[in-house]
C-alpha positions as CSV (number, residue, x, y, z in Angstrom):
1,M,118.7,85.0,55.1
2,D,116.3,86.3,57.7
3,D,118.3,88.5,60.0
4,K,116.3,89.6,63.0
5,R,118.8,92.2,64.1
6,R,117.8,94.5,61.1
7,R,114.1,94.5,62.0
8,T,112.8,97.6,63.7
9,W,112.0,97.1,67.3
10,R,108.5,97.9,68.5
11,P,108.5,98.7,72.2
12,M,105.6,97.6,74.4
13,A,105.0,101.3,75.2
14,Q,103.2,101.6,71.9
15,N,99.7,100.2,71.8
16,P,100.4,96.4,71.6
17,S,97.7,94.4,69.9
18,G,96.2,91.0,70.6
19,P,95.9,89.2,73.9
20,I,99.3,90.4,75.1
21,G,98.3,93.9,74.5
22,E,95.1,93.4,76.4
23,V,97.0,92.0,79.4
24,C,99.4,95.0,79.3
25,R,96.6,97.5,79.2
26,R,94.7,95.8,82.0
27,G,97.9,95.7,84.1
28,T,98.5,99.4,83.6
29,L,95.0,100.2,84.5
30,L,95.1,97.9,87.5
31,R,98.3,99.6,88.7
32,E,96.7,103.0,88.5
33,R,93.5,101.8,90.3
34,Q,95.6,100.2,93.0
35,M,97.0,103.6,93.8
36,D,93.5,105.0,93.9
37,W,92.4,102.0,96.1
38,N,95.2,102.8,98.5
39,A,94.1,106.4,98.7
40,L,90.7,105.3,99.9
41,L,92.2,103.2,102.8
42,P,94.0,104.2,106.0
43,L,97.7,103.4,106.1
44,E,97.3,100.3,108.2
45,A,95.2,98.6,105.5
46,Q,97.1,99.7,102.4
47,D,99.8,97.0,102.7
48,H,97.4,94.2,103.5
49,T,94.7,94.6,100.7
50,W,95.1,94.6,97.0
51,L,92.4,95.5,94.4
52,V,92.1,92.8,91.8
53,D,89.0,93.7,89.8
54,W,86.2,96.2,89.6
55,S,83.4,95.2,87.3
56,G,79.7,94.4,87.5
57,G,79.3,96.6,90.6
58,V,81.7,94.5,92.6
59,L,85.1,95.3,93.9
60,S,87.3,92.2,94.2
61,V,90.0,92.4,96.8
62,L,92.8,90.1,97.9
63,C,93.7,90.3,101.6
64,Q,96.7,89.1,103.4
65,S,94.7,87.4,106.1
66,P,91.1,86.8,107.2
67,V,91.6,89.7,109.7
68,W,91.6,92.1,106.8
69,I,88.5,90.6,105.3
70,S,86.7,91.3,108.6
71,W,88.1,94.8,108.5
72,L,86.8,95.3,105.0
73,R,83.3,94.1,106.0
74,R,83.3,96.6,108.9
75,N,84.3,99.5,106.6
76,E,82.6,98.4,103.4
77,K,79.9,101.1,103.4
78,N,82.4,104.0,103.8
79,I,84.8,102.5,101.2
80,L,82.0,102.0,98.7
81,K,80.8,105.6,99.2
82,Q,84.3,107.0,98.6
83,W,84.8,104.7,95.5
84,N,81.5,105.8,94.0
85,S,82.2,109.5,94.5
86,R,85.7,109.0,93.0
87,F,84.7,106.8,90.1
88,P,81.1,107.5,89.1
89,K,81.5,105.7,85.7
90,T,82.2,102.4,87.5
91,P,80.0,102.4,90.6
92,A,80.3,99.5,93.1
93,Q,77.6,98.1,95.4
94,Q,79.6,95.4,97.0
95,I,83.1,94.3,98.0
96,T,84.1,90.6,97.7
97,A,87.3,89.6,99.4
98,S,89.5,86.5,99.6
99,V,92.7,85.6,101.3
100,R,95.8,85.9,99.2
101,P,97.3,82.5,98.5
102,W,100.6,82.6,100.3
103,S,103.2,80.0,100.0
104,Y,103.1,78.0,103.2
105,R,106.6,76.6,102.9
106,L,108.7,77.4,105.8
107,P,111.8,79.5,105.2
108,P,115.1,77.6,105.0
109,P,116.7,77.2,108.4
110,A,119.3,79.8,109.2
111,K,122.8,78.5,108.8
112,I,124.8,78.5,112.0
113,P,127.8,80.7,111.3
114,K,131.1,78.9,111.6
115,A,133.6,80.5,113.8
116,P,136.4,81.9,111.6
117,Y,139.7,80.1,111.7
118,I,142.4,82.4,112.7
119,S,146.0,81.3,112.3
120,A,148.0,81.6,115.5
121,A,150.8,83.4,113.6
122,A,148.5,86.0,112.0
123,P,148.5,88.6,114.9
124,E,152.3,88.3,115.2
125,A,152.8,88.7,111.5
126,L,150.6,91.9,111.5
127,R,152.6,93.3,114.4
128,A,155.9,92.6,112.6
129,V,154.8,94.5,109.5
130,T,153.6,97.6,111.4
131,D,157.2,99.0,111.6
132,Q,157.3,99.3,107.8
133,M,153.9,101.1,107.5
134,P,152.8,104.7,107.9
135,Q,151.7,105.5,111.4
136,A,147.9,105.5,110.7
137,I,148.0,102.1,109.0
138,A,150.3,100.7,111.7
139,I,147.8,101.7,114.4
140,A,145.0,100.0,112.4
141,L,147.1,96.9,112.0
142,K,147.8,96.8,115.7
143,R,144.1,97.1,116.5
144,L,143.4,94.2,114.1
145,A,146.1,92.1,115.7
146,A,144.6,92.8,119.1
147,T,141.1,91.8,117.8
148,L,142.5,88.6,116.4
149,D,144.1,87.8,119.7
150,S,140.8,88.3,121.6
151,L,138.9,86.2,119.1
152,Q,141.5,83.4,119.5
153,A,141.1,83.7,123.3
154,E,137.3,83.5,123.1
155,A,137.5,80.5,120.8
156,V,139.9,78.7,123.2
157,A,137.6,79.6,126.2
158,S,134.4,78.4,124.5
159,A,136.1,75.2,123.3
160,S,137.4,74.4,126.8
161,A,133.9,75.1,128.2
162,K,132.4,72.6,125.7
163,E,135.0,70.0,126.7
164,K,134.4,70.6,130.3
165,G,130.7,70.2,129.8
166,A,131.2,67.0,127.8
167,R,133.4,65.6,130.6
168,L,130.9,66.4,133.3
169,S,128.0,64.8,131.4
170,E,129.9,61.5,131.0
């Protein structure tokens, strides 16, 4: 029987081999370079641009919107100068940027919260129990009963206003 539980586990922290290992190494390097990229930029641009690749003398960047592509073009000379001084082994002469593909689906509509149903007997039941409770709890229960009373009054008032509006529109 081939029992997989008895095999030794090789964590990905060790040097994985093959294509998966290459992806892991590239991801780790990209994460480190993203921090360096952010260090080159002012705070306003850090959350809107992401370094994707740096090879062949070209820095490839994803931007949140076309506004940030324009911003990169205006500041390209300064950014490249800082990059080349920081990473002389991988100099860059150009920045290419594209807009990050966002999902254009609209968020689901917000659900209209339903008014909570409050039993008419609930406030009276709370008040009846307060005599048997310690004083601090009894005070809290009385406050809760008063809140429930006011919520019921608001619900009745809004319902009667809706009915009145419906009658007037007929």
